[in-house]
C-alpha positions in Angstrom: -29.1 -40.6 84.8 -30.9 -42.6 82.3 -32.9 -42.8 78.9 -36.0 -44.9 79.0 -35.4 -46.4 75.8 -32.9 -48.0 73.3 -31.7 -45.5 70.5 -32.0 -46.7 66.8 -28.3 -47.0 66.5 -28.0 -49.6 69.3 -28.2 -53.3 68.3 -29.0 -55.7 71.3 -26.5 -58.5 71.7 -24.4 -60.3 74.3 -21.1 -60.2 72.6 -17.8 -59.5 74.4 -17.8 -55.9 73.0 -21.3 -55.3 74.3 -20.2 -56.6 78.0 -17.2 -54.1 78.1 -17.8 -51.2 80.6 -19.0 -48.0 78.6 -16.1 -46.0 79.7 -13.6 -48.3 78.5 -15.2 -48.3 75.0 -15.6 -44.8 75.0 -11.8 -44.2 75.6 -10.9 -46.9 73.0 -13.0 -45.3 70.4 -11.5 -41.7 71.2 -7.9 -42.9 71.1 -8.5 -44.8 67.8 -9.9 -41.7 66.1 -7.0 -39.7 67.4 -4.5 -42.2 66.0 -6.5 -42.4 62.7 -6.5 -38.5 62.4 -2.5 -38.3 63.1 -1.7 -40.7 60.3 -0.2 -39.3 57.3 -2.6 -39.3 54.3 0.1 -40.8 52.1 -0.1 -44.0 54.1 -2.9 -45.4 52.2 -2.2 -49.0 53.4 -2.6 -47.7 57.0 -6.0 -46.6 56.4 -6.7 -50.1 55.0 -5.4 -51.8 58.1 -7.6 -49.6 60.1 -10.6 -50.7 58.1 -9.7 -54.3 58.8 -9.3 -53.7 62.7 -12.9 -52.0 62.6 -14.1 -55.0 60.7 -12.6 -57.3 63.4 -14.4 -55.4 66.1 -17.6 -55.6 64.3 -17.2 -59.3 63.9 -16.6 -59.8 67.5 -19.5 -57.6 68.3 -21.6 -59.5 65.9 -22.6 -56.2 64.0 -23.8 -57.1 60.3 -21.9 -55.3 57.7 -25.3 -54.0 56.2 -26.3 -52.7 59.4 -22.8 -50.8 59.8 -23.1 -49.6 56.1 -26.6 -48.1 56.5 -25.4 -46.1 59.4 -22.6 -44.8 57.4 -24.8 -42.9 55.0 -24.9 -40.0 57.5 -21.4 -39.1 56.3 -23.0 -38.4 52.9 -22.8 -34.6 53.0 -18.9 -34.7 54.0 -18.4 -37.1 50.9 -20.3 -34.4 48.8 -17.7 -31.7 50.2 -14.8 -34.1 49.5 -15.9 -34.6 45.8 -15.8 -30.9 45.4 -12.2 -30.5 46.6 -10.3 -31.4 43.5 -12.4 -29.0 41.5 -11.9 -26.0 43.6 -8.4 -26.3 45.3 -5.4 -24.5 43.9 -2.1 -25.5 43.0 -0.6 -28.3 40.6 -3.2 -29.9 38.3 -3.6 -33.2 36.6 -6.0 -34.3 33.9 -8.1 -37.2 34.6 -10.6 -38.4 32.0 -10.6 -35.0 30.4 -11.1 -33.2 33.9 -8.6 -30.8 35.4 -8.2 -31.7 39.0 -6.0 -30.3 41.7 -3.3 -32.5 43.1 -3.8 -30.8 46.6 -7.4 -31.3 46.2 -7.2 -35.0 45.5 -5.1 -35.6 48.5 -7.4 -33.5 50.8 -10.7 -35.4 49.3 -8.8 -38.7 50.0 -7.9 -37.5 53.6 -11.4 -36.4 54.6 -13.1 -39.6 53.1 -10.4 -42.1 54.5 -10.3 -40.6 58.0 -14.0 -39.4 58.2 -15.3 -42.8 57.3 -13.0 -44.6 59.8 -14.2 -42.0 62.6 -17.8 -42.4 61.8 -17.5 -46.3 61.5 -15.9 -46.3 64.9 -18.7 -44.1 66.5 -21.3 -46.3 64.9 -19.7 -49.3 66.4 -19.6 -47.6 69.8 -23.5 -46.7 69.6 -24.3 -50.1 68.1 -22.8 -51.8 71.2 -23.6 -49.3 73.9 -27.0 -48.2 75.3 -27.5 -44.4 75.7 -27.8 -44.8 79.4 -24.7 -46.7 79.5 -22.8 -43.9 77.5 -23.8 -41.3 80.1 -22.6 -43.4 83.0 -19.4 -43.9 80.9 -18.9 -40.2 80.4 -19.6 -39.7 84.1 -16.8 -42.3 84.9 -14.5 -40.6 82.6 -14.9 -37.4 84.7 -16.7 -35.1 82.0 -17.9 -32.2 83.5 -21.2 -33.0 85.3 -23.2 -30.1 83.8 -22.3 -31.5 80.4 -23.4 -35.1 81.3 -26.6 -33.6 82.6 -27.3 -31.6 79.5 -26.7 -34.7 77.3 -29.0 -36.7 79.6 -31.9 -34.2 79.2 -31.4 -33.8 75.6 -31.6 -37.6 75.0 -34.5 -37.8 77.5 -36.6 -35.0 75.9 -35.5 -35.2 72.3 -38.5 -37.7 71.6 -40.8 -35.4 73.6 -39.9 -32.4 71.4 -40.2 -34.4 68.1 -43.6 -35.5 69.1 -44.6 -31.9 69.6 -43.4 -31.0 66.3 -45.6 -33.8 64.8 -48.6 -32.8 66.7 -48.2 -29.1 65.3 -47.7 -30.4 61.8 -50.9 -32.4 62.0 -52.8 -29.5 63.3 -51.5 -27.4 60.5 -52.4 -30.0 57.8 -55.9 -30.5 59.4 -56.6 -26.9 58.7 -55.6 -27.2 55.1 -52.1 -25.8 55.1 -49.5 -27.2 52.8 -46.0 -25.7 52.6 -45.5 -25.0 48.9 -43.3 -22.1 48.4 -41.7 -19.0 50.1 -44.9 -17.5 51.0 -45.6 -20.3 53.5 -42.3 -19.7 55.3 -43.9 -17.2 57.7 -46.0 -19.9 58.9 -43.4 -22.3 59.5 -41.3 -19.6 61.2 -44.1 -19.1 63.6 -44.4 -22.5 64.3 -40.9 -22.8 65.1 -41.2 -19.8 67.5 -44.3 -21.5 69.1 -42.1 -24.8 69.5 -39.2 -22.8 71.1 -41.4 -21.3 73.5 -43.2 -24.5 74.5 -39.9 -26.2 74.9 -38.5 -23.5 77.1 -41.8 -23.5 79.2 -41.5 -27.1 79.6 -37.7 -26.8 80.6 -38.8 -24.2 83.4 -41.5 -26.7 84.6 -39.1 -29.6 84.7 -36.2 -27.5 86.5 -39.0 -26.4 89.1 -40.1 -30.0 89.8 -36.5 -31.0 90.2 -35.8 -28.3 92.7 -38.8 -29.0 94.7 -37.5 -32.7 95.0 -34.1 -31.5 96.3 -32.1 -30.9 93.1 -28.9 -28.9 93.9 -27.1 -28.9 90.6 -26.0 -32.5 90.5 -27.8 -35.6 89.5 -27.5 -38.8 91.9 -25.3 -41.5 90.7 -27.3 -44.5 90.7 -25.0 -47.0 89.1 -21.2 -46.9 89.8 -19.5 -48.5 86.7 -16.0 -50.1 87.3 -13.7 -51.9 84.9 -11.3 -54.5 85.7 -7.5 -54.6 84.3 -8.4 -57.4 81.6 -11.6 -55.4 80.4 -9.3 -52.3 80.0 -6.7 -54.3 78.2 -9.4 -55.8 75.8 -11.0 -52.5 75.0 -7.5 -50.9 74.4 -6.3 -53.3 72.0 -7.9 -51.6 69.3 -6.1 -48.1 69.7 -2.9 -49.8 70.7 -2.9 -51.9 67.2 -3.8 -48.8 65.5 -1.0 -46.9 67.1 1.4 -49.4 65.8 0.1 -49.1 62.3 0.5 -45.3 62.6 4.1 -45.4 63.7 4.8 -47.7 60.6 3.0 -45.2 58.5 5.3 -42.6 59.7 8.7 -44.2 59.6 8.2 -46.5 56.5 
C-alpha cells in the first residue's frame, strides 16, 4: 500500500498541517468543499471569507502563495467555460462595455469560478501537505471500498511506468524519422496508442499472476494503522466548522 516516490504537488515540510493524520485532512477537505458548494452564490462576501480561511491554512502549512497559484492553473479549462456562459446563456440581458451579456450567465460564471477555485485550492493544499502513500492510507482508514483503494494504489504506482513506456515509443518513432504533422499521421499515432494499451494490459496480467503466486486473495495487507486523537480531529475540522458558520450566515443574512 504505497507509492515509492513523492508526487509533484507534495511540498515536504514539518508544519502542524503536515503532521495531521491523512484521514482527518481528507475529511476536512471534503466537508469544506461540501459547505462551499452549499453556499448561495449571491453571498459574495462568504466566498471571500472562505479564501481567507484557506490562506490561513496555507500559512500554517508553510505553503507559499506562488506554489499554490501555479497549481491552480489546472482549472484554466473551467475558467474558459465560465467566460463563455454570459454570452450563450438565455434570459434577461445587460450591456457591459457594448457587450450583451446574460444575467443568469454572469451569475453562473461567478458560481463556477468561485466554488471551483476554492475547491481546487483546498485539494491542492491537501496534496501539498500529504504524501500519496498517506492519502491511500487515509482513504483506507475512512473505509473507502478496498477495491477502489487498490485501483488508486496501482494507478499511482504504475502511472510513471506507463508514461516512461510512452516516452520510449515516442523516441523510437522519432529515431525512424517520424513526425506527426497532420491528419495523415493519425493512423500511426492510433496504432501506437493500441500498442501501448496492449503492453499495459499484458503488464497488468503479469503483475496479477505474480501477486496471486505470493498469496494475494483480493485484499492488500495493512502495513501501517493510522490513528488520530481527539485533538487532531478538532484541529482538522476547524476549517470546515468555520466555513459552516460562514455558510449559515450567508443563508440567513
